[in-house]
C-alpha positions as CSV (number, residue, x, y, z in Angstrom):
1,M,-48.2,-9.4,-79.0
2,N,-50.6,-12.0,-77.6
3,K,-51.1,-11.3,-73.8
4,H,-53.9,-13.9,-73.5
5,S,-54.2,-17.5,-72.6
6,F,-55.1,-19.0,-75.9
7,P,-53.8,-18.3,-79.5
8,L,-56.0,-16.4,-82.0
9,N,-54.3,-18.5,-85.4
10,A,-56.2,-21.4,-85.0
11,W,-60.1,-22.5,-85.5
12,Y,-62.3,-22.6,-83.2
13,V,-66.4,-23.7,-82.8
14,A,-68.2,-20.8,-82.6
15,A,-71.7,-22.9,-83.0
16,W,-73.3,-25.8,-83.6
17,D,-74.8,-25.3,-87.3
18,H,-78.2,-24.6,-86.6
19,E,-77.8,-21.7,-84.0
20,I,-76.9,-19.4,-87.0
21,K,-80.5,-19.1,-89.1
22,K,-81.4,-16.9,-91.9
23,G,-82.3,-13.7,-91.3
24,V,-81.4,-13.3,-87.6
25,M,-78.5,-12.0,-85.9
26,T,-76.9,-14.0,-83.2
27,S,-74.1,-12.5,-80.7
28,R,-71.2,-14.1,-79.0
29,Q,-68.2,-13.6,-77.7
30,I,-65.5,-15.4,-78.5
31,C,-61.8,-15.0,-78.0
32,D,-62.4,-12.1,-76.0
33,K,-64.1,-10.2,-78.9
34,P,-68.0,-9.4,-79.3
35,L,-69.2,-10.8,-82.6
36,V,-72.0,-11.2,-84.7
37,F,-73.3,-14.0,-86.4
38,Y,-75.7,-14.4,-89.1
39,R,-76.3,-16.3,-92.6
40,K,-76.6,-14.7,-96.4
41,A,-79.8,-16.0,-98.2
42,D,-77.8,-18.3,-99.9
43,G,-77.5,-20.5,-96.7
44,S,-73.6,-19.3,-95.8
45,A,-72.5,-17.9,-92.1
46,V,-71.0,-14.7,-91.9
47,A,-69.0,-13.2,-88.4
48,M,-68.4,-9.7,-87.5
49,D,-67.3,-7.1,-85.3
50,D,-70.5,-6.8,-82.8
51,A,-70.3,-3.0,-82.8
52,C,-70.2,-0.1,-85.6
53,W,-67.5,1.5,-86.7
54,H,-68.9,5.2,-86.3
55,R,-70.2,4.8,-82.3
56,L,-69.6,1.3,-81.6
57,A,-73.4,0.6,-81.0
58,P,-73.9,-3.5,-81.4
59,L,-74.9,-4.2,-84.6
60,S,-76.9,-7.4,-82.8
61,K,-79.3,-5.1,-82.2
62,G,-79.5,-3.8,-85.6
63,K,-81.8,-5.4,-88.0
64,L,-80.8,-7.5,-92.1
65,V,-81.8,-5.7,-94.8
66,G,-81.2,-8.6,-97.5
67,D,-77.8,-9.5,-96.4
68,N,-76.4,-6.7,-94.9
69,V,-76.2,-4.8,-91.5
70,V,-78.4,-2.1,-90.6
71,C,-76.4,-0.7,-87.3
72,P,-79.4,0.3,-84.8
73,Y,-78.1,4.3,-83.9
74,H,-77.4,5.5,-86.7
75,G,-78.1,3.2,-89.7
76,L,-74.8,2.9,-91.4
77,V,-75.1,0.0,-93.1
78,Y,-72.3,-3.1,-93.8
79,E,-72.2,-5.6,-96.3
80,P,-70.7,-9.3,-95.0
81,G,-67.7,-8.6,-96.0
82,G,-68.2,-5.7,-93.0
83,R,-67.0,-2.9,-95.3
84,C,-69.6,0.0,-95.1
85,V,-71.9,0.5,-98.2
86,H,-74.1,3.2,-97.1
87,M,-73.7,6.8,-94.5
88,P,-76.4,8.3,-93.6
89,S,-76.9,12.4,-94.9
90,Q,-74.3,11.7,-97.1
91,E,-73.0,10.3,-100.5
92,T,-69.5,9.9,-99.2
93,I,-68.2,7.0,-97.9
94,N,-65.3,7.6,-95.5
95,P,-63.1,4.2,-97.3
96,S,-62.1,3.9,-93.4
97,A,-65.5,2.8,-92.3
98,C,-65.7,-0.8,-92.0
99,V,-66.1,-3.5,-89.9
100,K,-63.6,-6.4,-89.0
101,A,-64.9,-10.0,-90.7
102,Y,-63.4,-13.1,-89.8
103,P,-62.9,-16.5,-91.9
104,L,-65.7,-19.4,-91.3
105,I,-65.9,-23.0,-92.2
106,E,-68.4,-25.5,-91.6
107,K,-68.3,-28.6,-90.6
108,H,-69.0,-31.7,-88.2
109,R,-72.1,-29.9,-87.9
110,F,-69.8,-26.5,-86.3
111,I,-69.3,-23.4,-88.1
112,W,-65.6,-23.0,-86.9
113,I,-63.6,-19.0,-86.8
114,W,-60.4,-17.7,-86.9
115,P,-60.3,-15.1,-84.7
116,G,-56.7,-14.1,-86.1
117,D,-54.7,-13.2,-89.2
118,P,-56.9,-14.1,-91.7
119,A,-54.0,-15.0,-93.8
120,E,-53.4,-17.8,-91.8
121,A,-57.0,-19.4,-92.1
122,N,-56.0,-22.3,-94.4
123,P,-58.7,-25.2,-93.6
124,D,-56.9,-27.7,-93.8
125,L,-56.1,-27.0,-90.3
126,V,-59.8,-27.3,-89.0
127,P,-59.5,-30.1,-86.2
128,D,-61.1,-33.7,-87.5
129,L,-64.5,-34.4,-85.7
130,H,-65.7,-36.6,-88.6
131,W,-67.9,-38.7,-86.2
132,N,-70.3,-36.0,-85.9
133,D,-72.2,-36.3,-89.4
134,D,-70.2,-40.0,-90.3
135,P,-72.9,-41.9,-91.7
136,E,-71.3,-44.8,-89.2
137,W,-71.9,-42.7,-86.2
138,T,-75.1,-41.0,-84.6
139,G,-75.4,-39.0,-81.7
140,D,-76.2,-35.6,-80.6
141,G,-74.7,-33.0,-78.1
142,Q,-75.3,-29.0,-76.7
143,C,-73.3,-26.2,-75.9
144,I,-72.0,-25.4,-72.3
145,H,-71.7,-21.8,-71.2
146,L,-68.7,-22.8,-68.6
147,E,-67.6,-20.3,-65.9
148,A,-64.0,-21.5,-66.4
149,N,-60.9,-21.1,-68.7
150,Y,-60.7,-23.3,-71.6
151,L,-57.4,-24.6,-70.4
152,L,-59.2,-25.9,-67.1
153,A,-61.4,-27.7,-69.2
154,V,-58.4,-29.3,-71.5
155,D,-57.2,-30.4,-68.2
156,N,-60.0,-32.4,-67.3
157,L,-60.4,-34.1,-70.5
158,M,-57.0,-35.2,-70.0
159,D,-57.0,-36.8,-67.7
160,L,-59.7,-39.4,-67.2
161,T,-58.1,-40.2,-63.4
162,H,-61.2,-37.8,-61.8
163,E,-64.3,-40.1,-63.3
164,T,-63.1,-42.1,-59.8
165,F,-64.3,-38.8,-57.8
166,V,-66.7,-36.8,-59.8
167,H,-68.6,-39.4,-61.8
168,S,-68.4,-42.0,-59.5
169,G,-72.6,-42.9,-59.8
170,S,-72.0,-43.5,-63.7
171,I,-68.9,-43.8,-65.5
172,G,-66.6,-43.4,-62.0
173,N,-65.0,-46.8,-60.3
174,D,-62.0,-47.0,-58.7
175,A,-60.1,-49.2,-61.4
176,V,-60.1,-45.6,-63.5
177,A,-57.9,-44.2,-61.1
178,E,-55.3,-47.1,-60.7
179,A,-55.2,-48.3,-64.1
180,P,-51.7,-47.6,-66.1
181,F,-51.6,-44.9,-69.4
182,N,-49.6,-44.0,-72.1
183,V,-49.2,-40.7,-73.1
184,N,-47.4,-39.6,-76.5
185,H,-47.3,-36.5,-78.3
186,G,-47.1,-35.3,-82.2
187,D,-46.7,-31.5,-83.9
188,G,-49.7,-29.9,-82.0
189,T,-51.4,-33.0,-80.7
190,A,-51.1,-35.4,-77.6
191,R,-52.6,-38.8,-76.7
192,V,-53.9,-40.7,-73.6
193,T,-54.2,-44.4,-73.8
194,R,-55.2,-46.3,-71.2
195,W,-56.8,-49.9,-70.8
196,I,-58.8,-51.0,-68.0
197,I,-58.8,-54.7,-67.9
198,D,-61.6,-57.3,-66.5
199,Q,-62.8,-55.4,-64.6
200,D,-66.2,-54.5,-63.9
201,P,-68.2,-52.0,-65.4
202,P,-69.4,-48.8,-64.2
203,G,-73.0,-48.2,-64.4
204,F,-72.9,-46.2,-67.8
205,W,-71.6,-49.1,-69.6
206,G,-72.5,-51.5,-68.1
207,A,-76.1,-50.1,-69.0
208,Q,-74.6,-50.3,-72.6
209,L,-73.3,-54.0,-72.9
210,G,-76.0,-55.2,-71.6
211,R,-74.2,-58.7,-70.2
212,P,-72.9,-59.4,-66.5
213,G,-69.4,-60.1,-66.0
214,K,-65.9,-58.2,-66.2
215,V,-64.8,-56.1,-69.4
216,D,-61.7,-55.0,-70.6
217,R,-62.5,-51.0,-71.2
218,W,-60.7,-48.3,-73.1
219,Q,-60.1,-44.8,-73.1
220,I,-58.4,-43.3,-75.6
221,I,-57.8,-39.2,-75.7
222,D,-56.7,-37.4,-79.1
223,F,-55.8,-33.9,-78.7
224,V,-55.4,-31.7,-80.9
225,A,-54.3,-27.5,-79.7
226,P,-55.6,-25.6,-78.7
227,S,-58.7,-27.1,-77.8
228,T,-60.4,-29.7,-79.2
229,I,-60.4,-33.5,-77.3
230,A,-61.6,-36.9,-79.3
231,L,-62.6,-39.3,-76.8
232,D,-62.6,-42.9,-78.0
233,V,-64.2,-45.0,-75.3
234,G,-66.0,-48.0,-74.5
235,V,-65.9,-51.7,-73.0
236,A,-66.0,-55.4,-74.6
237,V,-66.5,-58.8,-72.9
238,T,-63.4,-59.3,-71.0
239,G,-61.0,-61.5,-73.3
240,T,-62.4,-61.4,-76.2
241,G,-59.6,-59.4,-78.4
242,A,-60.3,-55.9,-77.4
243,P,-56.5,-54.5,-76.5
244,E,-55.9,-56.3,-80.4
245,G,-58.1,-54.4,-82.1
246,D,-61.3,-56.7,-82.1
247,R,-64.1,-54.8,-80.8
248,S,-67.5,-57.2,-82.2
249,Q,-67.9,-58.2,-78.2
250,G,-68.7,-55.1,-77.0
251,V,-69.3,-51.4,-76.9
252,N,-68.0,-48.2,-79.1
253,G,-68.6,-44.6,-78.1
254,Y,-67.0,-40.7,-79.1
255,V,-67.4,-38.1,-76.8
256,L,-66.4,-35.3,-79.0
257,N,-65.1,-31.7,-77.2
258,S,-64.1,-28.3,-78.3
259,I,-63.8,-25.7,-76.1
260,T,-63.2,-22.5,-77.2
261,P,-62.9,-19.1,-75.2
262,E,-65.1,-16.8,-74.3
263,S,-62.8,-14.9,-72.1
264,E,-59.9,-16.0,-69.9
265,T,-62.7,-16.6,-67.3
266,T,-65.4,-18.5,-69.5
267,S,-65.6,-20.3,-72.4
268,H,-67.9,-22.2,-74.9
269,Y,-67.8,-26.0,-74.3
270,F,-69.1,-27.3,-77.5
271,W,-69.5,-31.3,-77.2
272,A,-70.9,-34.0,-78.7
273,V,-71.6,-38.3,-77.7
274,V,-71.9,-40.3,-81.1
275,R,-72.1,-44.2,-81.4
276,N,-71.1,-46.8,-83.8
277,Y,-74.3,-49.1,-82.9
278,N,-78.4,-49.1,-83.3
279,L,-78.3,-45.9,-85.2
280,G,-81.7,-45.9,-85.9
281,D,-83.0,-45.6,-82.0
282,M,-83.6,-42.2,-81.6
283,S,-84.2,-42.5,-77.7
284,L,-80.9,-44.0,-77.4
285,T,-79.4,-40.9,-79.2
286,I,-81.6,-39.5,-76.6
287,S,-80.5,-40.7,-73.4
288,W,-76.8,-40.7,-74.4
289,R,-76.9,-37.3,-74.7
290,D,-79.0,-37.0,-71.5
291,A,-76.4,-39.1,-69.3
292,V,-73.5,-37.4,-70.8
293,A,-75.6,-33.4,-70.5
294,G,-75.9,-34.7,-66.4
295,I,-71.8,-36.2,-66.3
296,F,-70.6,-32.6,-67.7
297,K,-72.6,-31.4,-65.5
298,Q,-71.0,-32.3,-63.0
299,D,-67.7,-31.6,-64.6
300,E,-68.9,-27.6,-65.0
301,D,-69.5,-27.6,-61.1
302,I,-66.1,-28.9,-60.3
303,L,-64.2,-26.0,-63.4
304,A,-66.6,-23.5,-62.3
305,A,-65.0,-23.8,-58.3
306,Q,-61.7,-24.2,-59.3
307,Q,-61.6,-21.3,-60.8
308,L,-63.0,-19.6,-58.8
309,A,-60.6,-20.7,-55.7
310,I,-57.8,-19.7,-58.5
311,K,-59.0,-16.4,-58.1
312,R,-58.9,-16.4,-54.8
313,N,-55.7,-17.5,-54.7
314,P,-53.9,-15.5,-56.9
315,D,-50.5,-16.6,-55.2
316,K,-51.2,-20.0,-55.2
317,K,-50.0,-22.5,-58.4
318,F,-50.3,-25.9,-59.4
319,Y,-47.8,-28.7,-58.9
320,D,-48.4,-31.9,-61.0
321,L,-48.7,-35.3,-60.9
322,N,-48.0,-38.4,-63.2
323,I,-51.6,-38.1,-63.9
324,D,-51.1,-34.9,-65.4
325,A,-48.9,-35.7,-68.1
326,G,-51.5,-35.3,-70.6
327,G,-52.4,-32.1,-69.7
328,M,-49.1,-31.0,-70.0
329,W,-48.5,-31.8,-73.2
330,A,-51.6,-30.6,-74.7
331,R,-50.9,-27.3,-72.6
332,R,-47.4,-27.2,-73.9
333,K,-48.7,-27.4,-77.5
334,V,-50.6,-24.6,-76.6
335,M,-47.7,-22.7,-75.5
336,E,-45.6,-23.4,-78.6
337,M,-48.7,-22.5,-80.8
338,M,-48.7,-18.9,-79.0
339,E,-44.9,-18.9,-79.5
340,R,-44.9,-18.7,-82.7
341,E,-48.1,-16.5,-83.3
342,N,-45.6,-13.9,-81.0
343,E,-42.7,-14.3,-83.4
344,R,-44.6,-14.2,-86.4
345,V,-46.0,-10.6,-84.6
346,R,-42.2,-9.2,-83.6
347,G,-41.2,-10.4,-87.5
348,A,-43.5,-8.4,-88.7
349,A,-43.0,-5.3,-86.4
350,Q,-39.3,-5.1,-87.4
């Protein structure tokens, strides 16, 4: 039975595609599993448990010989599928000598890993973040090592009311906290839609629009369980038809987020910010990325403080407000995934 707060039968971002290189092993903990990553000679990525079958020495401290991993302690050799193909001082190889290898998919500039049952690893279930490599969009992103449970980051993204208070100098103003919103949900998904009509733009968006006056602002948050969120955000000159679908008098961006559990109290927070205008302006790409990195640093600080408060107050619980509706649905979708996973485990045990 899954005793964690995260399902295992799911696709999680393990790395940006450029992080995993040929001839180099990279260690990273995903869903409480220490893993080692590298690329084979043909460029395809590999992930396996970072512990030798023999004495559990970290394989990431060893070396690559061709496509094979050599243990740093006693020299056992593993092929990319995790099977041991050489043992020192003996010709017969114990047939149980192997380490677990994991399904990987490269998509949308990310390497996705399936830490659960490999038979369930359906490529069609990789969340859609196509804006990250769509030729009609451009942008960049980073990875935050977050000192908080991944669901706290999901809560944060599903309720942007906090912008008024956490990000008041950049993307937040009083209008965000007071604007109405709608929430709906589907199979493994949830959406929060908020329109802020005829309001002064916050500093970041006012600078992007580049003209004075009131704006109509949108925040459309799409969640895919367990932890991927695409934020469709932007502003347009008030009264030019943005709420009806005409965004031609505005600026539009997507903030792409996928939060991968490292442990119960830490996460790898992968994010990118992309836009569909001035595609060739690299300086704008850098300024967008750096601005969002600064904004997310504020989120990082508040979420780490929240996680610490949870540790210090184990007898206290969360209370929900109306603004928490999106996060509540997201958590419910995660719980549904975990319940299905546990049912399969119980069925297999019978």
